[in-house]
C-alpha positions in Angstrom: 70.5 160.2 23.3 67.3 158.9 23.1 63.9 160.4 22.9 62.9 160.0 26.3 64.5 162.8 28.3 62.1 165.3 26.6 59.2 163.5 26.4 60.0 163.6 30.4 60.1 167.3 30.4 56.7 167.4 28.6 55.1 165.0 30.9 56.3 167.6 33.4 54.2 170.1 31.3 51.4 167.8 31.7 50.5 168.4 27.9 47.4 167.3 26.3 49.7 167.9 22.7 49.3 164.6 20.7 53.3 164.3 19.7 54.0 164.5 16.0 55.1 162.4 13.5 59.2 163.4 14.0 60.5 164.5 11.0 63.6 162.5 9.4 66.7 163.7 10.5 69.9 162.6 8.4 73.0 163.2 10.4 76.6 162.9 9.9 78.9 160.6 11.7 80.9 163.8 13.2 77.3 164.9 14.5 75.8 161.5 15.7 79.3 161.1 17.3 78.4 164.3 18.8 75.3 163.5 20.2 76.7 160.4 21.1 79.7 162.3 23.3 77.1 164.4 25.2 75.1 161.0 25.9 78.0 159.6 27.8 79.0 162.8 29.1 82.4 162.0 27.6 83.5 166.3 27.2 87.4 165.3 26.7 85.8 163.2 23.2 83.9 166.0 22.9 86.1 168.5 23.3 88.3 167.3 19.7 85.5 166.0 17.7 84.7 169.9 18.8 87.8 171.2 17.5 87.8 169.5 14.0 84.4 170.3 13.7 83.9 173.7 11.7 80.1 173.6 10.6 77.7 175.1 13.2 76.9 172.8 16.0 73.1 173.8 15.9 72.1 171.0 14.5 69.5 169.0 15.6 68.1 165.5 15.8 64.5 163.7 15.2 63.3 165.6 18.2 64.5 169.1 17.5 67.1 169.2 20.0 70.5 170.2 19.9 73.2 169.8 21.0 73.7 172.2 23.9 69.8 171.2 24.6 71.0 167.7 25.4 74.6 168.3 27.5 72.1 171.0 29.0 69.5 168.4 29.9 72.5 165.8 31.5 73.7 168.9 33.1 77.3 168.8 31.9 78.7 172.1 32.3 81.6 171.5 31.3 79.8 170.6 28.2 77.9 173.2 28.1 80.1 175.8 28.9 82.1 173.9 25.0 79.4 174.4 22.9 79.0 177.9 23.8 82.6 178.1 22.7 82.0 177.0 19.5 78.8 179.6 19.1 76.2 177.2 19.8 72.7 179.5 19.7 71.4 179.3 23.2 67.7 180.6 22.5 67.3 177.6 19.9 63.7 176.8 19.8 63.4 174.2 17.3 61.9 171.4 19.5 59.5 170.3 19.1 58.0 171.2 22.1 59.6 174.6 22.1 61.7 173.9 24.8 64.7 175.7 24.8 68.3 175.0 26.4 67.0 177.0 29.3 64.3 175.0 29.9 66.4 171.6 30.0 68.8 173.5 32.1 66.1 174.0 35.1 65.4 170.3 34.0 68.5 169.2 35.3 68.4 171.5 37.9 72.0 172.1 37.5 72.2 175.8 38.8 75.7 176.4 37.2 74.5 175.4 33.7 71.7 177.7 34.1 73.8 180.8 34.9 76.6 180.1 32.4 73.4 180.0 29.2 71.8 183.3 30.9 75.4 185.0 30.7 75.5 184.0 27.1 71.9 185.3 26.7 69.9 182.6 27.2 65.7 184.4 27.3 64.5 183.5 30.9 61.0 184.7 29.3 60.6 182.4 26.3 57.9 179.5 26.5 57.3 176.1 25.6 54.2 174.4 23.7 52.3 174.9 27.0 52.9 178.1 28.2 55.7 177.6 30.7 59.2 179.0 31.3 62.3 177.6 32.5 61.9 178.4 35.9 57.8 177.4 35.9 58.7 174.0 34.5 62.1 174.0 37.4 59.7 175.5 40.0 57.6 171.9 38.7 60.0 169.1 39.7 61.3 170.6 42.7 64.6 172.1 41.7 64.6 175.3 43.0 68.8 176.3 43.4 68.0 176.5 39.3 65.0 178.1 39.5 66.5 180.9 42.2 69.6 181.0 40.0 67.4 181.9 37.1 64.6 185.1 39.1 67.8 186.1 40.8 70.0 186.9 37.2 70.6 190.5 36.3 71.9 191.2 33.0 75.5 193.3 33.0 73.9 195.5 31.0 72.0 196.4 33.5 74.9 197.2 36.3 77.1 198.4 33.5 75.6 202.5 33.4 77.1 202.8 36.6 80.0 202.4 35.7 79.9 205.4 33.6 80.1 209.3 35.3 76.7 210.9 34.4 77.4 214.9 34.3 79.7 215.5 37.1 79.6 212.9 38.8 82.1 210.1 39.4 80.8 207.1 38.0 79.5 204.6 41.4 80.9 201.9 39.7 84.5 201.8 39.6 84.8 199.1 35.8 87.0 196.4 38.0 84.3 195.7 40.5 81.6 195.2 38.0 81.9 191.9 37.4 82.0 191.2 41.1 79.4 193.1 41.9 77.2 191.8 39.1 78.3 188.2 41.0 77.3 189.1 44.5 73.9 191.1 43.7 72.7 187.7 41.9 73.6 185.4 44.9 70.0 183.4 45.9 71.4 182.8 49.4 70.3 185.8 51.1 71.8 184.4 54.8 73.6 188.3 57.1 76.7 185.5 56.8 76.8 185.0 53.3 76.2 188.5 52.2 79.1 189.0 54.8 80.9 186.4 53.5 80.2 187.1 49.5 81.2 190.5 49.5 84.9 189.1 51.0 84.8 186.7 49.0 84.0 189.6 45.7 86.8 191.8 47.2 84.4 194.1 48.1 84.2 195.0 51.4 88.1 197.4 50.7 85.6 199.0 48.2 84.0 202.4 48.7 80.5 200.1 50.4 78.6 203.5 50.1 79.0 204.1 46.4 78.3 200.6 46.5 74.6 201.0 47.8 73.9 203.9 46.3 74.0 201.8 43.0 71.6 199.7 45.2 69.7 202.0 45.6 69.4 203.4 42.3 68.6 199.9 41.0 65.7 199.1 43.4 64.2 202.3 42.0 64.9 202.0 38.6 62.9 197.7 39.1 59.7 199.9 40.8 59.7 202.7 37.8 59.9 200.4 35.1 56.9 201.0 32.8 54.7 197.5 32.4 58.0 195.5 34.2 57.9 196.8 37.7 59.9 193.6 39.8 59.0 194.0 43.4 60.7 191.1 44.4 64.3 192.5 42.6 63.6 195.6 44.0 63.2 195.1 47.8 66.4 192.5 47.4 68.5 195.6 46.0 67.0 197.1 49.0 68.1 194.6 51.7 71.7 194.0 50.4 72.1 197.4 51.1 70.3 197.5 54.0 72.8 194.7 55.1 75.9 195.6 53.8 74.6 199.0 55.8 74.8 197.0 59.1 78.1 195.1 58.0 79.6 199.0 57.7 79.1 199.9 60.8 80.7 196.6 62.3 83.8 197.4 60.2 84.2 201.2 61.3 83.3 199.7 65.2 86.0 197.1 64.8 88.7 199.5 63.3 88.0 202.3 66.2 88.5 199.7 68.9 92.0 198.6 67.2 92.6 202.6 67.0 92.2 202.6 70.6 94.1 199.9 70.7 91.5 198.4 73.0 91.4 195.2 70.6 94.0 195.0 68.4 92.5 191.7 67.3 89.3 192.6 66.7 88.2 190.9 63.1 85.2 192.7 62.2 83.8 189.8 60.3 84.0 187.7 63.3 82.3 190.4 64.6 79.8 190.6 62.6 78.8 186.6 62.2 79.1 186.8 66.2 76.3 189.1 66.4 74.2 187.4 63.9 75.0 183.7 64.8 74.1 184.1 69.4 71.4 183.1 69.8 69.5 183.9 72.9 68.5 181.3 75.5 65.0 180.5 73.5 68.1 179.8 70.4 66.2 182.4 68.8 68.8 185.0 66.5 67.8 188.1 68.2 70.0 190.3 66.2 69.1 188.7 63.0 65.6 189.3 63.8 65.7 193.1 64.8 67.7 193.5 61.4 64.8 192.0 59.4 62.1 193.4 60.5 63.7 196.9 60.7 64.8 196.4 56.9 61.7 195.6 55.7 59.8 198.6 57.3 62.1 200.7 55.7 61.2 199.9 52.9 60.4 203.0 50.7 57.7 201.2 48.0 54.9 200.6 50.9 52.1 199.9 48.5 53.5 197.5 46.8 52.3 193.9 47.3 55.8 192.2 48.1 55.7 194.9 51.2 52.5 194.4 52.4 52.7 190.6 51.9 55.7 190.8 54.4 54.0 192.9 56.4 51.2 190.6 57.1 52.8 188.2 57.9 55.6 189.4 60.2 52.7 191.2 62.2 51.0 187.7 62.2 50.3 185.9 65.5 49.9 182.8 64.4 52.7 182.8 62.2 55.7 181.0 64.1 58.2 181.6 60.9 61.3 183.5 61.6 61.4 187.0 59.9 64.6 185.5 57.4 62.9 182.4 56.5 59.4 185.2 55.9 61.9 187.6 53.6 63.4 184.4 51.8 60.7 183.2 50.5 58.8 186.2 49.2 62.6 186.6 47.7 63.0 182.8 46.4 59.7 181.3 47.0 58.0 179.0 48.8 59.1 176.0 49.0 57.8 172.6 49.9 59.8 169.4 52.0 62.1 172.3 53.9 63.0 169.3 56.5 64.3 167.5 53.9 66.8 170.4 53.7 70.4 170.2 55.0 71.7 173.9 55.6 74.9 175.1 56.6 74.8 176.3 60.9 76.8 179.6 60.0 75.9 181.0 56.3 72.0 179.6 55.9 74.2 177.4 52.7 71.8 174.5 51.4 73.0 171.3 51.1 76.8 171.8 52.4 79.2 168.9 52.5 81.2 169.0 55.5 80.5 168.5 59.0 81.9 168.7 62.3 84.0 165.9 62.9 83.1 165.5 66.2 79.1 165.2 67.0 78.1 164.9 63.6 75.4 166.7 63.6 75.7 170.0 62.9 77.0 170.7 58.4 78.9 173.6 57.2 80.2 175.1 54.1 84.1 174.9 55.1 86.8 175.8 57.6 85.5 179.5 58.0 82.2 178.8 58.5 82.6 176.4 60.7 84.9 178.9 62.3 82.4 181.8 62.7 80.1 179.9 64.3 82.6 178.0 66.4 82.2 180.1 69.7 78.5 179.3 70.1 78.4 175.6 68.7 81.7 174.4 70.9 78.6 175.2 74.2 76.6 172.0 73.0 79.2 169.7 70.9 80.0 166.6 71.9 81.5 163.3 70.8 78.9 160.6 70.5 79.1 158.4 72.9 81.5 154.6 71.7 83.3 157.1 69.3 85.8 158.1 72.2 87.1 154.6 71.7 87.2 154.3 68.3 89.9 155.1 65.7 90.3 157.5 63.3 88.2 157.4 60.4 90.9 158.0 57.6 88.1 158.3 54.9 86.4 160.9 56.8 87.3 163.5 54.6 84.7 165.5 54.6 85.0 166.1 58.5 86.3 169.4 59.8 88.1 168.6 62.8 86.9 170.8 65.9 90.1 170.2 67.7 91.8 171.9 65.0 89.7 175.2 64.5 89.7 175.7 68.2 93.7 176.1 68.3 93.2 178.6 65.8 90.7 180.4 67.3 93.3 180.8 70.8 95.2 183.2 68.9 91.7 185.4 67.9 90.1 187.3 71.0 86.7 188.0 71.6 84.0 190.5 72.7 
């Protein structure tokens, strides 16, 4: 790998430092081969080399970059994991401008690489020679997904304490739910449907949601009571997640009561909640989401903090026409430019979904489940583009989701 990549990072930091003369570095044949394999993304060959390399993998090139830093800058999550498994120092700062592997991961734009580094103990507060953290460097080059991953990261030890019984009380969080709950609270996407799907994905819907909400309340209070390190953003995020979970529980209880009364034996509360969230009014506004978010902000108990006042001011402004969810999303994940260039899942709001409706080609989804949940409203406006009726099916369009198939599946499900 050439020395141009760290220079790119330095240019991004607008550094005025003069590059010092690079010290002469002598690499062994194996060390040079490891750098070469990383530069070419040859992961299989890299795995073989590392299995035979018995020394430390924290050697550096002429720029002070370790193999892990090179892999992070390439955005190669597999190579990053291989090096971490070999004991690579995740916080090495021998780079000439004090960049860590997390800095390079943020510059690569890979959220997955950043998460692997953070889970391995990367210091998110480490600064480079111009005083910038990894998140700041990522934001500078508009890698918002990576920045969101860094800013929403929660050390596992901050959650482990809730798996231990205190006094005569039972532990709020069963050990078996530690990792799923940890992953859940680090989600960047705060759309209510995505929160619901993540609860389902991590197996938390069947757990005691009351205790999970109690954990979130305690985590919120802890963030606001830290001496000198108050994190208002994460405190509000915990409050928001707990509030939305409460709404989901209400819909689950309602669905269960109807099932018990045999009024709607096929009622799916996941679908019930999603329909409530995604149902637009005549103007296209998601009234339920608007009301939910505003009430959530209103119930935040720490009213003197900056984030609360900021959101209330924006929500009360007659000049601000942004939906309440967008205001809260910006408060938690930061303001972002060029929003019109980003595509979102029409169901859960996830960024850059890779599937779309096979009929109209105009709406995008994460997967079939997201389209299933959105189909009740999209089918009213979905139409095949003109001229498409006479076209032969395109077998290459593997990423299209067949709306007909979804419709057939939904005929077996009752709606309210």
